[in-house]
C-alpha positions as CSV (number, residue, x, y, z in Angstrom):
1,X,-7.5,-0.6,-1.8
2,X,-8.1,-2.4,1.4
3,X,-7.8,0.3,4.0
4,X,-9.6,0.0,7.4
5,X,-9.6,3.8,7.7
6,X,-10.9,6.3,5.1
7,X,-8.3,8.0,2.9
8,X,-9.3,11.6,2.2
9,X,-5.8,12.1,0.6
10,X,-5.7,11.9,-3.2
11,X,-3.4,9.3,-4.9
12,X,-1.1,12.2,-6.0
13,X,-0.3,13.0,-2.3
14,X,-0.3,9.4,-1.1
15,X,2.9,8.9,-3.1
16,X,4.6,11.4,-0.8
17,X,3.1,9.8,2.3
18,X,4.5,6.3,2.8
19,X,2.7,6.0,6.1
20,X,-0.6,5.7,4.2
21,X,-0.8,2.5,2.1
22,X,-3.3,4.0,-0.3
23,X,-1.5,2.7,-3.4
24,X,-1.0,-1.0,-3.4
25,X,1.5,-0.5,-6.3
26,X,3.9,1.2,-3.9
27,X,6.7,-1.0,-2.6
28,X,6.3,0.5,0.8
29,X,2.9,-0.6,2.2
30,X,1.4,-2.7,4.9
31,X,3.4,-5.8,6.0
32,X,0.6,-7.9,4.7
33,X,0.9,-6.3,1.3
34,X,4.6,-6.9,1.3
35,X,4.2,-10.5,2.3
36,X,1.6,-11.0,-0.4
37,X,4.0,-9.6,-3.0
38,X,6.8,-11.8,-1.7
39,X,4.5,-14.8,-1.8
40,X,3.5,-14.0,-5.4
41,X,7.2,-13.7,-6.4
42,X,8.2,-16.9,-4.6
43,X,5.2,-18.9,-6.0
């Protein structure tokens, strides 16, 4: 996980906190992750 700030929150709680892109598997993450996913789908 590429997070500039430390994530003291466990993966179990990160699912309920969309503001923290701890899980790259979640559809709601950083714009960069979303763009990356879109790029993979398009390419």
